[in-house]
C-alpha positions as CSV (number, residue, x, y, z in Angstrom):
1,M,-0.2,-0.1,0.0
2,A,1.5,3.4,-0.9
3,T,0.2,6.0,1.6
4,T,1.5,9.4,1.5
5,T,0.6,13.0,2.8
6,T,0.8,15.9,0.6
7,S,0.0,19.5,0.5
8,L,-2.7,21.2,-1.8
9,R,0.4,23.0,-3.0
10,S,1.4,19.9,-5.1
11,R,-1.9,19.7,-6.5
12,L,-3.0,22.9,-7.5
13,L,-1.2,25.9,-9.3
14,I,0.8,28.0,-6.9
15,L,0.6,31.6,-7.2
16,P,3.0,33.6,-5.1
17,P,2.1,37.0,-4.1
18,P,2.9,39.7,-7.1
19,A,5.8,41.8,-6.7
20,P,5.4,45.0,-5.0
21,T,4.1,48.0,-7.8
22,A,3.1,51.3,-7.4
23,V,-0.8,51.2,-7.2
24,S,-3.4,53.7,-6.3
25,F,-5.6,51.2,-4.7
26,R,-5.5,50.7,-0.8
27,R,-4.9,47.2,0.2
28,L,-6.5,45.0,3.0
29,L,-4.6,43.0,5.7
30,P,-5.6,39.8,7.1
31,C,-7.5,39.6,10.2
32,S,-7.9,36.4,12.3
33,A,-9.5,33.4,10.4
34,A,-13.1,33.7,9.2
35,L,-15.9,32.4,11.3
36,P,-19.6,32.2,10.5
37,S,-21.7,34.8,12.5
38,S,-23.3,32.1,14.4
39,S,-20.1,30.8,16.1
40,R,-18.6,33.9,17.6
41,R,-19.1,35.6,20.9
42,R,-19.0,39.3,21.4
43,S,-16.2,40.2,23.4
44,P,-17.6,42.1,26.5
45,R,-14.3,44.1,26.9
46,L,-14.6,45.3,23.4
47,A,-18.1,45.9,23.4
48,A,-18.1,47.9,26.7
49,R,-15.3,49.9,25.4
50,A,-17.2,50.7,21.9
51,A,-20.2,51.5,23.6
52,P,-20.0,52.9,26.8
53,P,-22.8,54.9,28.6
54,G,-24.7,57.2,26.2
55,G,-23.8,55.0,23.2
56,A,-20.6,57.1,22.5
57,V,-17.9,55.1,20.5
58,A,-15.4,58.0,20.9
59,P,-12.5,57.5,22.8
60,A,-11.6,59.8,25.9
61,A,-10.1,63.3,25.4
62,E,-7.1,62.9,23.3
63,D,-3.7,63.6,25.1
64,E,-0.9,65.4,23.2
65,Q,0.8,62.4,22.1
66,Q,-2.5,61.1,20.2
67,Q,-3.0,64.8,18.7
68,Q,0.6,64.3,17.4
69,E,-0.1,60.9,16.0
70,K,-2.8,62.4,13.7
71,G,-0.2,64.6,12.0
72,S,-1.0,67.8,10.3
73,G,-3.7,66.1,8.0
74,G,-5.8,65.2,10.6
75,G,-7.8,61.9,11.0
76,L,-7.9,59.1,13.4
77,S,-5.3,58.6,15.8
78,A,-3.4,55.1,15.8
79,A,-4.9,54.1,19.1
80,D,-8.3,55.0,17.7
81,A,-7.9,53.4,14.3
82,E,-6.9,50.3,15.9
83,R,-9.8,50.4,18.6
84,L,-12.4,50.8,15.8
85,C,-11.0,47.7,13.7
86,E,-11.0,45.6,16.7
87,F,-14.5,46.7,17.5
88,L,-15.6,45.9,13.9
89,R,-13.8,42.4,14.0
90,A,-15.9,41.6,17.2
91,D,-19.4,43.5,16.3
92,L,-19.6,42.5,12.5
93,P,-19.8,38.8,12.8
94,H,-23.0,39.4,14.8
95,L,-24.9,41.1,11.7
96,F,-27.3,38.1,11.4
97,D,-27.4,36.4,14.5
98,D,-29.5,37.0,17.7
99,V,-27.0,39.2,19.5
100,G,-27.1,41.7,16.3
101,I,-24.8,44.5,15.7
102,D,-24.2,47.6,18.4
103,R,-26.6,50.1,17.4
104,S,-24.8,52.6,19.6
105,A,-21.8,52.7,17.5
106,Y,-23.8,54.3,14.8
107,D,-25.1,57.6,13.9
108,D,-28.8,58.2,13.7
109,L,-28.3,59.3,10.0
110,V,-26.6,56.3,8.5
111,R,-26.0,56.7,4.6
112,F,-26.2,52.8,3.6
113,R,-25.7,52.0,0.0
114,D,-25.1,48.6,-1.9
115,P,-25.9,47.9,-5.5
116,I,-29.7,47.5,-5.1
117,T,-30.5,49.1,-1.7
118,R,-30.0,52.1,-0.2
119,H,-31.2,53.6,3.5
120,D,-30.2,57.2,5.0
121,T,-31.2,56.4,8.9
122,I,-30.1,53.9,11.3
123,D,-33.6,52.4,11.5
124,G,-33.6,51.7,7.8
125,Y,-30.3,50.2,8.0
126,L,-31.3,47.7,10.8
127,L,-34.4,47.0,8.9
128,N,-32.6,45.9,5.9
129,I,-30.6,43.3,8.0
130,R,-34.0,42.2,9.6
131,L,-35.3,41.5,6.1
132,L,-32.2,39.6,4.8
133,K,-32.5,37.7,8.0
134,L,-36.0,36.7,7.5
135,L,-35.7,36.0,3.6
136,F,-32.2,34.6,3.1
137,R,-30.9,33.2,6.6
138,P,-27.5,34.6,5.8
139,D,-24.0,33.5,7.0
140,F,-21.3,36.4,7.4
141,Y,-17.7,35.7,7.3
142,L,-15.4,38.7,7.9
143,H,-11.9,38.3,6.6
144,A,-9.9,41.7,7.0
145,V,-10.5,45.0,8.5
146,K,-8.1,48.0,7.9
147,Q,-8.1,51.8,8.1
148,T,-8.3,53.2,4.3
149,G,-8.8,56.9,4.8
150,P,-8.4,59.6,7.6
151,Y,-12.0,58.7,8.8
152,E,-12.7,55.5,6.8
153,L,-12.2,51.8,7.4
154,T,-12.8,49.1,4.9
155,T,-13.7,45.5,5.7
156,R,-13.6,42.2,3.5
157,W,-16.4,40.0,3.8
158,T,-18.0,36.8,2.4
159,M,-21.9,36.5,2.8
160,V,-23.9,33.1,1.9
161,M,-27.3,33.2,1.9
162,K,-30.4,30.8,0.9
163,F,-33.5,32.0,-0.4
164,M,-36.2,30.3,2.0
165,L,-39.3,31.4,-0.1
166,L,-38.5,29.4,-3.1
167,P,-38.9,25.6,-2.7
168,W,-35.5,24.6,-3.9
169,K,-34.1,27.1,-1.4
170,P,-31.1,28.3,-3.8
171,E,-27.8,29.5,-2.4
172,L,-26.4,32.9,-3.0
173,V,-22.8,34.2,-2.4
174,F,-21.7,37.7,-2.3
175,T,-18.1,38.7,-1.4
176,G,-16.9,42.2,-1.6
177,L,-15.8,45.3,0.4
178,S,-17.7,47.7,2.7
179,I,-16.5,51.2,3.2
180,M,-17.4,52.7,6.4
181,G,-17.2,56.3,7.2
182,L,-16.9,58.0,10.7
183,N,-18.5,61.1,12.0
184,T,-15.4,63.2,12.7
185,Q,-17.0,64.7,15.7
186,N,-18.1,61.7,17.8
187,L,-16.3,58.8,15.9
188,K,-19.7,56.8,15.2
189,F,-20.3,55.2,11.8
190,N,-22.2,57.5,9.5
191,S,-21.8,55.8,6.2
192,H,-21.5,52.3,4.7
193,V,-21.0,51.7,1.0
194,D,-20.9,47.9,0.0
195,L,-18.9,46.9,-3.3
196,W,-19.6,43.6,-4.8
197,D,-16.7,41.5,-6.5
198,S,-19.2,40.0,-9.0
199,I,-20.1,43.3,-10.6
200,Q,-18.6,46.3,-12.6
201,N,-21.4,48.9,-11.7
202,N,-21.6,49.1,-8.0
203,E,-23.7,52.3,-8.1
204,Y,-27.4,52.2,-6.8
205,F,-29.4,51.3,-8.7
206,S,-27.5,48.7,-10.5
207,F,-29.4,46.4,-12.8
208,E,-26.1,44.3,-13.3
209,G,-26.3,43.8,-9.5
210,L,-30.1,42.5,-9.8
211,W,-29.0,40.1,-12.6
212,D,-26.4,38.8,-10.4
213,I,-28.9,38.0,-7.9
214,F,-31.5,36.4,-10.4
215,K,-28.6,34.3,-12.0
216,Q,-28.2,32.7,-8.7
217,L,-31.9,31.9,-7.9
218,R,-32.3,29.6,-10.9
219,I,-33.4,26.1,-10.3
220,Y,-30.8,23.5,-9.9
221,K,-30.5,20.1,-8.2
222,T,-27.5,19.4,-6.0
223,P,-26.9,15.5,-5.5
224,D,-27.1,14.6,-1.9
225,I,-23.6,13.5,-1.9
226,E,-20.6,14.5,0.3
227,T,-18.0,16.9,-1.4
228,P,-15.0,18.6,0.4
229,N,-15.9,21.7,2.6
230,Y,-14.8,25.2,1.4
231,L,-15.5,28.8,1.8
232,I,-15.6,31.3,-0.8
233,L,-13.3,34.1,-0.3
234,K,-13.8,36.0,-3.5
235,R,-16.1,35.6,-6.1
236,T,-15.8,37.3,-9.4
237,A,-17.7,37.5,-12.8
238,H,-15.0,35.0,-14.0
239,Y,-13.7,32.9,-11.2
240,E,-13.9,32.2,-7.7
241,V,-11.1,32.2,-4.7
242,R,-12.0,29.3,-2.3
243,S,-10.4,28.1,1.0
244,Y,-10.6,24.3,1.3
245,A,-10.3,22.4,4.6
246,P,-8.4,19.2,4.5
247,F,-9.5,16.0,2.7
248,L,-8.5,12.5,1.7
249,I,-8.4,11.1,-1.6
250,V,-7.7,7.6,-3.3
251,E,-6.1,8.0,-6.6
252,A,-4.6,5.9,-9.3
253,K,-2.7,6.9,-12.7
254,G,-4.7,8.7,-15.2
255,D,-4.0,9.5,-18.9
256,K,-5.5,12.9,-19.8
257,L,-7.3,15.8,-17.8
258,T,-10.5,14.5,-19.4
259,G,-9.9,10.9,-19.7
260,S,-11.4,7.8,-17.3
261,S,-8.2,5.7,-17.3
262,G,-7.6,4.7,-13.7
263,F,-11.4,5.2,-12.6
264,N,-12.2,1.6,-12.5
265,N,-9.0,1.2,-9.8
266,V,-10.3,4.1,-7.5
267,T,-13.9,3.1,-7.8
268,G,-13.0,-0.4,-7.1
269,Y,-11.4,0.6,-4.1
270,I,-14.4,2.3,-2.5
271,F,-16.6,-0.6,-3.9
272,G,-14.9,-3.1,-1.7
273,K,-11.7,-4.0,-3.5
274,N,-9.6,-3.3,-0.5
275,A,-7.8,-5.0,2.3
276,S,-11.1,-5.4,4.5
277,S,-13.5,-5.5,1.6
278,E,-15.2,-2.4,3.3
279,K,-17.6,-0.4,1.1
280,I,-16.8,3.2,1.4
281,P,-19.8,5.9,0.5
282,M,-19.3,7.6,-2.6
283,T,-18.6,11.4,-2.7
284,T,-18.1,14.1,-5.4
285,P,-16.2,15.3,-7.2
286,V,-13.9,13.0,-9.4
287,F,-10.6,15.1,-9.7
288,T,-8.1,14.7,-12.5
289,Q,-4.8,16.3,-11.5
290,A,-2.0,17.4,-14.1
291,S,1.2,18.1,-12.0
292,D,3.3,19.4,-14.8
293,D,3.5,22.4,-17.2
294,T,2.6,20.5,-20.2
295,L,-0.6,19.1,-18.3
296,S,0.4,15.5,-19.2
297,D,1.5,13.9,-15.9
298,V,-2.3,13.1,-14.8
299,S,-3.8,11.1,-11.8
300,I,-7.4,10.4,-11.2
301,Q,-8.7,10.7,-7.7
302,I,-12.0,10.3,-5.5
303,V,-12.3,12.3,-2.5
304,L,-12.9,10.1,0.7
305,P,-15.9,11.0,3.2
306,M,-14.9,13.5,5.7
307,N,-15.5,11.3,8.9
308,K,-12.5,9.1,7.7
309,D,-9.0,9.6,8.5
310,M,-5.7,7.6,7.4
311,N,-5.9,5.2,10.3
312,S,-9.6,4.1,9.9
313,L,-9.2,3.5,6.0
314,P,-8.6,0.1,4.6
315,A,-5.4,-0.6,2.8
316,P,-5.4,-0.7,-1.0
317,N,-5.1,-4.5,-2.2
318,T,-3.3,-3.0,-5.5
319,E,-0.3,-1.0,-6.1
320,A,-2.1,0.7,-8.8
321,V,-4.0,2.6,-6.1
322,S,-2.8,4.9,-3.3
323,L,-4.3,6.9,-0.4
324,R,-3.3,10.6,0.2
325,K,-3.9,13.4,2.5
326,V,-4.5,16.9,1.0
327,D,-3.7,19.4,3.6
328,G,-6.3,21.9,1.9
329,G,-5.4,25.3,0.7
330,I,-6.6,28.3,-1.2
331,A,-7.9,27.7,-4.8
332,A,-9.0,29.7,-7.8
333,V,-11.7,27.9,-9.7
334,K,-13.5,28.4,-13.0
335,K,-16.9,26.6,-13.6
336,F,-18.2,25.7,-16.9
337,S,-20.8,23.7,-18.6
338,G,-21.2,21.2,-21.4
339,R,-19.2,18.2,-22.4
340,P,-15.5,18.7,-21.5
341,K,-13.5,17.8,-24.3
342,E,-9.7,18.0,-23.8
343,E,-9.4,21.3,-25.8
344,I,-12.2,22.8,-23.8
345,V,-10.7,22.1,-20.6
346,L,-7.3,23.4,-21.9
347,Q,-8.8,26.6,-23.1
348,K,-10.8,27.0,-19.8
349,E,-7.4,26.6,-17.9
350,K,-5.7,29.2,-19.9
351,D,-8.4,31.6,-19.7
352,L,-8.4,31.4,-15.9
353,R,-4.5,31.8,-15.9
354,S,-5.1,34.9,-18.0
355,Q,-7.8,36.3,-15.5
356,L,-5.7,35.7,-12.6
357,L,-2.5,37.3,-14.2
358,K,-4.9,40.3,-15.0
359,D,-5.8,40.6,-11.4
360,G,-2.0,40.4,-10.5
361,L,-1.4,37.0,-9.6
362,K,1.3,34.7,-11.1
363,P,0.3,31.1,-12.0
364,Q,2.5,28.3,-11.9
365,Q,2.4,24.8,-13.5
366,G,-0.4,22.4,-13.0
367,C,-4.0,22.3,-12.4
368,L,-7.1,20.2,-11.5
369,L,-10.5,19.4,-13.2
370,A,-13.4,18.6,-11.0
371,R,-16.1,16.5,-12.5
372,Y,-19.5,15.7,-11.0
373,N,-20.5,12.6,-13.1
374,D,-18.9,9.5,-14.2
375,P,-16.2,10.3,-16.3
376,R,-16.8,7.4,-18.6
377,T,-20.3,8.8,-19.7
378,K,-20.0,10.1,-23.3
379,S,-22.4,13.1,-22.8
380,F,-20.9,14.9,-19.9
381,L,-23.7,17.1,-19.1
382,M,-23.8,16.9,-15.1
383,N,-26.7,16.2,-12.9
384,R,-25.9,19.2,-11.0
385,S,-27.1,21.5,-13.6
386,C,-25.6,23.8,-16.3
387,R,-25.2,26.4,-13.5
388,W,-22.4,24.2,-12.0
389,V,-20.8,21.6,-14.0
390,D,-17.1,21.1,-14.2
391,V,-14.4,23.2,-12.3
392,V,-10.8,23.9,-13.3
393,Y,-8.7,24.7,-10.2
394,V,-5.5,26.9,-9.9
395,H,-3.9,27.1,-6.5
396,V,-3.4,30.7,-5.1
397,N,-0.7,31.5,-2.6
398,S,-2.4,32.5,0.9
399,E,-0.7,35.6,1.4
400,S,-1.8,36.9,-1.8
401,C,-5.3,36.1,-1.4
402,V,-5.9,38.6,1.3
403,K,-4.6,41.3,-0.7
404,F,-7.4,42.1,-3.1
405,S,-7.5,45.5,-4.1
406,E,-10.5,47.7,-4.0
407,S,-11.1,47.9,-7.6
């Protein structure tokens, strides 16, 4: 039995951070690992400091040193900026849970804008949050917070929602930036402007934004089969950046990205052709990995159930099959529909590389193709729908993924 442990780095294209260049866009730095809103507790210390009696967020009167830190141009002191960043890190994950955000940190007149919604008061702002909770059951993931102007903070986030009023309960995903302005007198938030990564026109009212929502409401059937866990960090019009949790695979030698050579070997393992004759539940997708720059060194892989570990899996009974742990990582992916002929897949991989280069990332060799149906079928139209069919994966360096510009 061949049993090894490898990193996703060896399976997906590695994109090191781009070389520093002179750009006008402000950058966001990473904060703590993103958690869903339901899994965080507000820090009493931060909440109390952010909302003292009377609801003021402003700190105590500034001393001479703080005044000097502001410099001649004015703006937040370093201490105020850090305090407000820490407050948002603690407060924003409660947007859609039972705790809710701290209303006292906001002015009564809050200018809220996203591509399809606008409000000009704190009551309208909170009403919008309640409606989203009622209709979509959203999960909010905060990735980064940084000061981006004298009285401005910017956050990067992911929001995953299910539209509960439709029978098929479609999942909608939005990623982007929130630019949050501060009242210079009391340091309460008085503006909140959302920019979505998936559209170009983020001005209210954006028909492009409305169409982006409608596209995600389409009927589709998702197979009730386990698949690796991931979180979408950035969703653009052309690709997604995902963070994957670790998972296990069984693999065999393949022939080409769209081929089926070796498929019988890996399915044989999960159907009981192993040392203990154990039948292992099927998962999705089927991966084919090309690890070289010519995309000719190919293996075919099946993901194993998430409740398994290397110690609990039976040994393969043939040298043609091996087990491997993928440590997880960050990958850029491009989805496409139709029959995945080799030339089509190679063009999609080329397109993905081009789009990543345009965004300042530098892809290296190798890629993966994910398929959601039996690779031996001639008509490769997936049962998952034309909206999600095959996926080409490109590995992304974790340090560069958090440096998305505000463009």
